[in-house]
CHARMM internal coordinates of N, CA and C (Angstrom, degrees):
IC EDIT
DIST 1 N 1 CA 1.3408
DIST 1 CA 1 C 1.5990
ANGL 1 N 1 CA 1 C 107.84
DIST 1 C 2 N 1.2973
ANGL 1 CA 1 C 2 N 113.46
DIHE 1 N 1 CA 1 C 2 N -45.33
DIST 2 N 2 CA 1.4313
ANGL 1 C 2 N 2 CA 120.25
DIHE 1 CA 1 C 2 N 2 CA -175.36
DIST 2 CA 2 C 1.5406
ANGL 2 N 2 CA 2 C 112.40
DIHE 1 C 2 N 2 CA 2 C -63.88
DIST 2 C 3 N 1.2861
ANGL 2 CA 2 C 3 N 113.94
DIHE 2 N 2 CA 2 C 3 N -35.77
DIST 3 N 3 CA 1.4856
ANGL 2 C 3 N 3 CA 121.28
DIHE 2 CA 2 C 3 N 3 CA 177.42
DIST 3 CA 3 C 1.5740
ANGL 3 N 3 CA 3 C 108.98
DIHE 2 C 3 N 3 CA 3 C -66.59
DIST 3 C 4 N 1.2802
ANGL 3 CA 3 C 4 N 114.01
DIHE 3 N 3 CA 3 C 4 N -46.74
DIST 4 N 4 CA 1.4871
ANGL 3 C 4 N 4 CA 122.08
DIHE 3 CA 3 C 4 N 4 CA 175.07
DIST 4 CA 4 C 1.5231
ANGL 4 N 4 CA 4 C 111.00
DIHE 3 C 4 N 4 CA 4 C -52.18
DIST 4 C 5 N 1.2924
ANGL 4 CA 4 C 5 N 116.62
DIHE 4 N 4 CA 4 C 5 N -48.48
DIST 5 N 5 CA 1.4094
ANGL 4 C 5 N 5 CA 119.76
DIHE 4 CA 4 C 5 N 5 CA -173.10
DIST 5 CA 5 C 1.5238
ANGL 5 N 5 CA 5 C 109.79
DIHE 4 C 5 N 5 CA 5 C -69.42
DIST 5 C 6 N 1.3375
ANGL 5 CA 5 C 6 N 117.39
DIHE 5 N 5 CA 5 C 6 N -38.66
DIST 6 N 6 CA 1.4365
ANGL 5 C 6 N 6 CA 123.04
DIHE 5 CA 5 C 6 N 6 CA 177.78
DIST 6 CA 6 C 1.5706
ANGL 6 N 6 CA 6 C 110.85
DIHE 5 C 6 N 6 CA 6 C -61.09
DIST 6 C 7 N 1.2885
ANGL 6 CA 6 C 7 N 109.52
DIHE 6 N 6 CA 6 C 7 N -43.55
DIST 7 N 7 CA 1.5269
ANGL 6 C 7 N 7 CA 116.93
DIHE 6 CA 6 C 7 N 7 CA 178.78
DIST 7 CA 7 C 1.5603
ANGL 7 N 7 CA 7 C 111.54
DIHE 6 C 7 N 7 CA 7 C -64.77
DIST 7 C 8 N 1.3571
ANGL 7 CA 7 C 8 N 120.25
DIHE 7 N 7 CA 7 C 8 N -43.42
DIST 8 N 8 CA 1.4589
ANGL 7 C 8 N 8 CA 119.43
DIHE 7 CA 7 C 8 N 8 CA 179.33
DIST 8 CA 8 C 1.5029
ANGL 8 N 8 CA 8 C 106.87
DIHE 7 C 8 N 8 CA 8 C -72.69
DIST 8 C 9 N 1.2315
ANGL 8 CA 8 C 9 N 123.80
DIHE 8 N 8 CA 8 C 9 N -37.00
DIST 9 N 9 CA 1.5595
ANGL 8 C 9 N 9 CA 121.33
DIHE 8 CA 8 C 9 N 9 CA 178.05
DIST 9 CA 9 C 1.5847
ANGL 9 N 9 CA 9 C 107.50
DIHE 8 C 9 N 9 CA 9 C -60.14
DIST 9 C 10 N 1.3264
ANGL 9 CA 9 C 10 N 118.27
DIHE 9 N 9 CA 9 C 10 N -42.32
DIST 10 N 10 CA 1.3616
ANGL 9 C 10 N 10 CA 120.95
DIHE 9 CA 9 C 10 N 10 CA -178.03
DIST 10 CA 10 C 1.5625
ANGL 10 N 10 CA 10 C 111.17
DIHE 9 C 10 N 10 CA 10 C -65.03
DIST 10 C 11 N 1.3234
ANGL 10 CA 10 C 11 N 116.80
DIHE 10 N 10 CA 10 C 11 N -44.22
DIST 11 N 11 CA 1.4731
ANGL 10 C 11 N 11 CA 121.71
DIHE 10 CA 10 C 11 N 11 CA 175.60
DIST 11 CA 11 C 1.5769
ANGL 11 N 11 CA 11 C 113.43
DIHE 10 C 11 N 11 CA 11 C -62.53
DIST 11 C 12 N 1.3548
ANGL 11 CA 11 C 12 N 112.35
DIHE 11 N 11 CA 11 C 12 N -38.39
DIST 12 N 12 CA 1.4640
ANGL 11 C 12 N 12 CA 114.98
DIHE 11 CA 11 C 12 N 12 CA 175.01
DIST 12 CA 12 C 1.5007
ANGL 12 N 12 CA 12 C 113.34
DIHE 11 C 12 N 12 CA 12 C -64.17
DIST 12 C 13 N 1.3686
ANGL 12 CA 12 C 13 N 117.22
DIHE 12 N 12 CA 12 C 13 N -45.04
DIST 13 N 13 CA 1.4838
ANGL 12 C 13 N 13 CA 116.82
DIHE 12 CA 12 C 13 N 13 CA 176.66
DIST 13 CA 13 C 1.4945
ANGL 13 N 13 CA 13 C 114.29
DIHE 12 C 13 N 13 CA 13 C -65.48
DIST 13 C 14 N 1.3718
ANGL 13 CA 13 C 14 N 119.35
DIHE 13 N 13 CA 13 C 14 N -32.24
DIST 14 N 14 CA 1.3994
ANGL 13 C 14 N 14 CA 119.94
DIHE 13 CA 13 C 14 N 14 CA 176.98
DIST 14 CA 14 C 1.5424
ANGL 14 N 14 CA 14 C 110.70
DIHE 13 C 14 N 14 CA 14 C -64.60
DIST 14 C 15 N 1.4018
ANGL 14 CA 14 C 15 N 116.36
DIHE 14 N 14 CA 14 C 15 N -43.70
DIST 15 N 15 CA 1.4414
ANGL 14 C 15 N 15 CA 118.56
DIHE 14 CA 14 C 15 N 15 CA 176.38
DIST 15 CA 15 C 1.4855
ANGL 15 N 15 CA 15 C 113.08
DIHE 14 C 15 N 15 CA 15 C -63.91
DIST 15 C 16 N 1.2951
ANGL 15 CA 15 C 16 N 117.99
DIHE 15 N 15 CA 15 C 16 N -32.48
DIST 16 N 16 CA 1.4704
ANGL 15 C 16 N 16 CA 123.47
DIHE 15 CA 15 C 16 N 16 CA 175.10
DIST 16 CA 16 C 1.4990
ANGL 16 N 16 CA 16 C 114.44
DIHE 15 C 16 N 16 CA 16 C -60.61
DIST 16 C 17 N 1.3884
ANGL 16 CA 16 C 17 N 112.42
DIHE 16 N 16 CA 16 C 17 N -50.23
DIST 17 N 17 CA 1.5076
ANGL 16 C 17 N 17 CA 119.28
DIHE 16 CA 16 C 17 N 17 CA 173.76
DIST 17 CA 17 C 1.4511
ANGL 17 N 17 CA 17 C 113.44
DIHE 16 C 17 N 17 CA 17 C -57.55
DIST 17 C 18 N 1.3532
ANGL 17 CA 17 C 18 N 115.32
DIHE 17 N 17 CA 17 C 18 N -40.57
DIST 18 N 18 CA 1.4767
ANGL 17 C 18 N 18 CA 119.78
DIHE 17 CA 17 C 18 N 18 CA -177.20
DIST 18 CA 18 C 1.5307
ANGL 18 N 18 CA 18 C 106.70
DIHE 17 C 18 N 18 CA 18 C -64.07
DIST 18 C 19 N 1.3198
ANGL 18 CA 18 C 19 N 119.44
DIHE 18 N 18 CA 18 C 19 N -45.46
DIST 19 N 19 CA 1.3977
ANGL 18 C 19 N 19 CA 121.26
DIHE 18 CA 18 C 19 N 19 CA -176.84
DIST 19 CA 19 C 1.5757
ANGL 19 N 19 CA 19 C 113.38
DIHE 18 C 19 N 19 CA 19 C -62.13
DIST 19 C 20 N 1.3016
ANGL 19 CA 19 C 20 N 115.49
DIHE 19 N 19 CA 19 C 20 N -37.37
DIST 20 N 20 CA 1.4497
ANGL 19 C 20 N 20 CA 117.70
DIHE 19 CA 19 C 20 N 20 CA 175.98
DIST 20 CA 20 C 1.5888
ANGL 20 N 20 CA 20 C 111.18
DIHE 19 C 20 N 20 CA 20 C -64.43
DIST 20 C 21 N 1.3685
ANGL 20 CA 20 C 21 N 114.47
DIHE 20 N 20 CA 20 C 21 N -44.33
DIST 21 N 21 CA 1.4238
ANGL 20 C 21 N 21 CA 116.16
DIHE 20 CA 20 C 21 N 21 CA 178.01
DIST 21 CA 21 C 1.4696
ANGL 21 N 21 CA 21 C 113.16
DIHE 20 C 21 N 21 CA 21 C -62.39
DIST 21 C 22 N 1.3017
ANGL 21 CA 21 C 22 N 119.31
DIHE 21 N 21 CA 21 C 22 N -44.28
DIST 22 N 22 CA 1.4703
ANGL 21 C 22 N 22 CA 124.98
DIHE 21 CA 21 C 22 N 22 CA 177.84
DIST 22 CA 22 C 1.5077
ANGL 22 N 22 CA 22 C 109.28
DIHE 21 C 22 N 22 CA 22 C -58.13
DIST 22 C 23 N 1.2679
ANGL 22 CA 22 C 23 N 120.51
DIHE 22 N 22 CA 22 C 23 N -45.92
DIST 23 N 23 CA 1.4826
ANGL 22 C 23 N 23 CA 124.09
DIHE 22 CA 22 C 23 N 23 CA 179.76
DIST 23 CA 23 C 1.5282
ANGL 23 N 23 CA 23 C 106.77
DIHE 22 C 23 N 23 CA 23 C -61.71
DIST 23 C 24 N 1.2631
ANGL 23 CA 23 C 24 N 119.91
DIHE 23 N 23 CA 23 C 24 N -48.64
DIST 24 N 24 CA 1.4240
ANGL 23 C 24 N 24 CA 119.64
DIHE 23 CA 23 C 24 N 24 CA -178.79
DIST 24 CA 24 C 1.5025
ANGL 24 N 24 CA 24 C 113.93
DIHE 23 C 24 N 24 CA 24 C -59.70
DIST 24 C 25 N 1.3316
ANGL 24 CA 24 C 25 N 115.00
DIHE 24 N 24 CA 24 C 25 N -33.32
DIST 25 N 25 CA 1.4707
ANGL 24 C 25 N 25 CA 117.18
DIHE 24 CA 24 C 25 N 25 CA 179.23
DIST 25 CA 25 C 1.6349
ANGL 25 N 25 CA 25 C 112.72
DIHE 24 C 25 N 25 CA 25 C -87.10
DIST 25 C 26 N 1.3246
ANGL 25 CA 25 C 26 N 114.88
DIHE 25 N 25 CA 25 C 26 N -6.19
DIST 26 N 26 CA 1.3802
ANGL 25 C 26 N 26 CA 118.05
DIHE 25 CA 25 C 26 N 26 CA 174.71
DIST 26 CA 26 C 1.6106
ANGL 26 N 26 CA 26 C 108.79
DIHE 25 C 26 N 26 CA 26 C 83.29
DIST 26 C 27 N 1.2929
ANGL 26 CA 26 C 27 N 117.19
DIHE 26 N 26 CA 26 C 27 N 21.65
DIST 27 N 27 CA 1.4584
ANGL 26 C 27 N 27 CA 118.65
DIHE 26 CA 26 C 27 N 27 CA 179.65
DIST 27 CA 27 C 1.5125
ANGL 27 N 27 CA 27 C 111.67
DIHE 26 C 27 N 27 CA 27 C -94.79
DIST 27 C 28 N 1.3270
ANGL 27 CA 27 C 28 N 111.27
DIHE 27 N 27 CA 27 C 28 N 81.22
DIST 28 N 28 CA 1.4959
ANGL 27 C 28 N 28 CA 117.37
DIHE 27 CA 27 C 28 N 28 CA -164.31
DIST 28 CA 28 C 1.5016
ANGL 28 N 28 CA 28 C 111.39
DIHE 27 C 28 N 28 CA 28 C -67.09
DIST 28 C 29 N 1.3727
ANGL 28 CA 28 C 29 N 121.28
DIHE 28 N 28 CA 28 C 29 N -34.54
DIST 29 N 29 CA 1.4522
ANGL 28 C 29 N 29 CA 122.05
DIHE 28 CA 28 C 29 N 29 CA 176.78
DIST 29 CA 29 C 1.4282
ANGL 29 N 29 CA 29 C 111.33
DIHE 28 C 29 N 29 CA 29 C -62.06
DIST 29 C 30 N 1.3400
ANGL 29 CA 29 C 30 N 118.54
DIHE 29 N 29 CA 29 C 30 N -47.00
DIST 30 N 30 CA 1.4858
ANGL 29 C 30 N 30 CA 123.66
DIHE 29 CA 29 C 30 N 30 CA -179.16
DIST 30 CA 30 C 1.5528
ANGL 30 N 30 CA 30 C 109.00
DIHE 29 C 30 N 30 CA 30 C -64.56
DIST 30 C 31 N 1.3573
ANGL 30 CA 30 C 31 N 115.79
DIHE 30 N 30 CA 30 C 31 N -41.60
DIST 31 N 31 CA 1.4325
ANGL 30 C 31 N 31 CA 121.26
DIHE 30 CA 30 C 31 N 31 CA 177.26
DIST 31 CA 31 C 1.5781
ANGL 31 N 31 CA 31 C 112.17
DIHE 30 C 31 N 31 CA 31 C -55.97
DIST 31 C 32 N 1.3228
ANGL 31 CA 31 C 32 N 114.37
DIHE 31 N 31 CA 31 C 32 N -47.87
DIST 32 N 32 CA 1.4741
ANGL 31 C 32 N 32 CA 118.39
DIHE 31 CA 31 C 32 N 32 CA -179.11
DIST 32 CA 32 C 1.5084
ANGL 32 N 32 CA 32 C 109.23
DIHE 31 C 32 N 32 CA 32 C -65.79
DIST 32 C 33 N 1.3316
ANGL 32 CA 32 C 33 N 120.59
DIHE 32 N 32 CA 32 C 33 N -37.40
DIST 33 N 33 CA 1.4444
ANGL 32 C 33 N 33 CA 121.52
DIHE 32 CA 32 C 33 N 33 CA 177.36
DIST 33 CA 33 C 1.4685
ANGL 33 N 33 CA 33 C 113.79
DIHE 32 C 33 N 33 CA 33 C -64.21
DIST 33 C 34 N 1.4021
ANGL 33 CA 33 C 34 N 113.21
DIHE 33 N 33 CA 33 C 34 N -36.45
DIST 34 N 34 CA 1.5635
ANGL 33 C 34 N 34 CA 116.60
DIHE 33 CA 33 C 34 N 34 CA 178.22
DIST 34 CA 34 C 1.5613
ANGL 34 N 34 CA 34 C 109.23
DIHE 33 C 34 N 34 CA 34 C -67.68
DIST 34 C 35 N 1.3063
ANGL 34 CA 34 C 35 N 114.80
DIHE 34 N 34 CA 34 C 35 N -40.03
DIST 35 N 35 CA 1.5043
ANGL 34 C 35 N 35 CA 118.64
DIHE 34 CA 34 C 35 N 35 CA 173.79
DIST 35 CA 35 C 1.4345
ANGL 35 N 35 CA 35 C 111.92
DIHE 34 C 35 N 35 CA 35 C -55.53
DIST 35 C 36 N 1.2798
ANGL 35 CA 35 C 36 N 121.02
DIHE 35 N 35 CA 35 C 36 N -50.89
DIST 36 N 36 CA 1.4659
ANGL 35 C 36 N 36 CA 125.43
DIHE 35 CA 35 C 36 N 36 CA 173.71
DIST 36 CA 36 C 1.5429
ANGL 36 N 36 CA 36 C 114.71
DIHE 35 C 36 N 36 CA 36 C -54.15
DIST 36 C 37 N 1.3276
ANGL 36 CA 36 C 37 N 112.96
DIHE 36 N 36 CA 36 C 37 N -40.83
DIST 37 N 37 CA 1.5215
ANGL 36 C 37 N 37 CA 117.03
DIHE 36 CA 36 C 37 N 37 CA 177.03
DIST 37 CA 37 C 1.5721
ANGL 37 N 37 CA 37 C 108.95
DIHE 36 C 37 N 37 CA 37 C -66.58
DIST 37 C 38 N 1.2793
ANGL 37 CA 37 C 38 N 116.79
DIHE 37 N 37 CA 37 C 38 N -43.08
DIST 38 N 38 CA 1.4372
ANGL 37 C 38 N 38 CA 120.33
DIHE 37 CA 37 C 38 N 38 CA 177.47
DIST 38 CA 38 C 1.4991
ANGL 38 N 38 CA 38 C 112.50
DIHE 37 C 38 N 38 CA 38 C -54.59
DIST 38 C 39 N 1.3689
ANGL 38 CA 38 C 39 N 114.40
DIHE 38 N 38 CA 38 C 39 N -51.14
DIST 39 N 39 CA 1.4852
ANGL 38 C 39 N 39 CA 124.63
DIHE 38 CA 38 C 39 N 39 CA 176.11
DIST 39 CA 39 C 1.4759
ANGL 39 N 39 CA 39 C 111.52
DIHE 38 C 39 N 39 CA 39 C -48.05
DIST 39 C 40 N 1.4437
ANGL 39 CA 39 C 40 N 115.70
DIHE 39 N 39 CA 39 C 40 N -48.91
DIST 40 N 40 CA 1.4259
ANGL 39 C 40 N 40 CA 124.30
DIHE 39 CA 39 C 40 N 40 CA -175.19
DIST 40 CA 40 C 1.5957
ANGL 40 N 40 CA 40 C 108.11
DIHE 39 C 40 N 40 CA 40 C -59.98
DIST 40 C 41 N 1.3312
ANGL 40 CA 40 C 41 N 114.69
DIHE 40 N 40 CA 40 C 41 N -48.69
DIST 41 N 41 CA 1.4659
ANGL 40 C 41 N 41 CA 120.48
DIHE 40 CA 40 C 41 N 41 CA -177.35
DIST 41 CA 41 C 1.5431
ANGL 41 N 41 CA 41 C 109.86
DIHE 40 C 41 N 41 CA 41 C -66.09
DIST 41 C 42 N 1.2786
ANGL 41 CA 41 C 42 N 114.31
DIHE 41 N 41 CA 41 C 42 N -36.89
DIST 42 N 42 CA 1.5078
ANGL 41 C 42 N 42 CA 121.18
DIHE 41 CA 41 C 42 N 42 CA 178.69
DIST 42 CA 42 C 1.5399
ANGL 42 N 42 CA 42 C 110.78
DIHE 41 C 42 N 42 CA 42 C -62.15
DIST 42 C 43 N 1.2818
ANGL 42 CA 42 C 43 N 115.65
DIHE 42 N 42 CA 42 C 43 N -41.82
DIST 43 N 43 CA 1.5361
ANGL 42 C 43 N 43 CA 119.40
DIHE 42 CA 42 C 43 N 43 CA 175.93
DIST 43 CA 43 C 1.4761
ANGL 43 N 43 CA 43 C 110.65
DIHE 42 C 43 N 43 CA 43 C -70.53
DIST 43 C 44 N 1.3898
ANGL 43 CA 43 C 44 N 119.17
DIHE 43 N 43 CA 43 C 44 N -40.67
DIST 44 N 44 CA 1.5086
ANGL 43 C 44 N 44 CA 119.40
DIHE 43 CA 43 C 44 N 44 CA 174.70
DIST 44 CA 44 C 1.5444
ANGL 44 N 44 CA 44 C 112.30
DIHE 43 C 44 N 44 CA 44 C -58.50
DIST 44 C 45 N 1.3662
ANGL 44 CA 44 C 45 N 115.91
DIHE 44 N 44 CA 44 C 45 N -40.01
DIST 45 N 45 CA 1.4700
ANGL 44 C 45 N 45 CA 118.27
DIHE 44 CA 44 C 45 N 45 CA -175.30
DIST 45 CA 45 C 1.5001
ANGL 45 N 45 CA 45 C 105.18
DIHE 44 C 45 N 45 CA 45 C -69.97
DIST 45 C 46 N 1.3206
ANGL 45 CA 45 C 46 N 122.99
DIHE 45 N 45 CA 45 C 46 N -40.70
DIST 46 N 46 CA 1.4903
ANGL 45 C 46 N 46 CA 122.89
DIHE 45 CA 45 C 46 N 46 CA 179.25
DIST 46 CA 46 C 1.4821
ANGL 46 N 46 CA 46 C 109.60
DIHE 45 C 46 N 46 CA 46 C -65.94
DIST 46 C 47 N 1.3325
ANGL 46 CA 46 C 47 N 122.02
DIHE 46 N 46 CA 46 C 47 N -34.62
DIST 47 N 47 CA 1.4178
ANGL 46 C 47 N 47 CA 120.69
DIHE 46 CA 46 C 47 N 47 CA 175.38
DIST 47 CA 47 C 1.5050
ANGL 47 N 47 CA 47 C 118.63
DIHE 46 C 47 N 47 CA 47 C -66.09
DIST 47 C 48 N 1.4020
ANGL 47 CA 47 C 48 N 110.96
DIHE 47 N 47 CA 47 C 48 N -36.89
DIST 48 N 48 CA 1.4825
ANGL 47 C 48 N 48 CA 118.95
DIHE 47 CA 47 C 48 N 48 CA 175.85
DIST 48 CA 48 C 1.4719
ANGL 48 N 48 CA 48 C 110.42
DIHE 47 C 48 N 48 CA 48 C -68.46
DIST 48 C 49 N 1.3281
ANGL 48 CA 48 C 49 N 122.86
DIHE 48 N 48 CA 48 C 49 N -33.54
DIST 49 N 49 CA 1.4801
ANGL 48 C 49 N 49 CA 127.71
DIHE 48 CA 48 C 49 N 49 CA -179.84
DIST 49 CA 49 C 1.4693
ANGL 49 N 49 CA 49 C 105.94
DIHE 48 C 49 N 49 CA 49 C -69.46
DIST 49 C 50 N 1.3072
ANGL 49 CA 49 C 50 N 117.88
DIHE 49 N 49 CA 49 C 50 N -43.84
DIST 50 N 50 CA 1.5062
ANGL 49 C 50 N 50 CA 126.46
DIHE 49 CA 49 C 50 N 50 CA -175.06
DIST 50 CA 50 C 1.5359
ANGL 50 N 50 CA 50 C 111.16
DIHE 49 C 50 N 50 CA 50 C -61.07
DIST 50 C 51 N 1.3349
ANGL 50 CA 50 C 51 N 114.77
DIHE 50 N 50 CA 50 C 51 N -33.41
DIST 51 N 51 CA 1.4836
ANGL 50 C 51 N 51 CA 118.68
DIHE 50 CA 50 C 51 N 51 CA -174.30
DIST 51 CA 51 C 1.4574
ANGL 51 N 51 CA 51 C 112.86
DIHE 50 C 51 N 51 CA 51 C -96.54
END
COOR INIT
IC SEED 1 N 1 CA 1 C
IC BUILD
């Protein structure tokens, strides 16, 4: 479980960094996709914590 949590957190942070870069470049579509990806990982992290 600890490894899964670490992996999810890393993926969340990667998506977060991508979203910042996309916004800086004005790539709105990619930015929104990165936000959706962040939301997905945030929900998965919450599910892992709940179990």
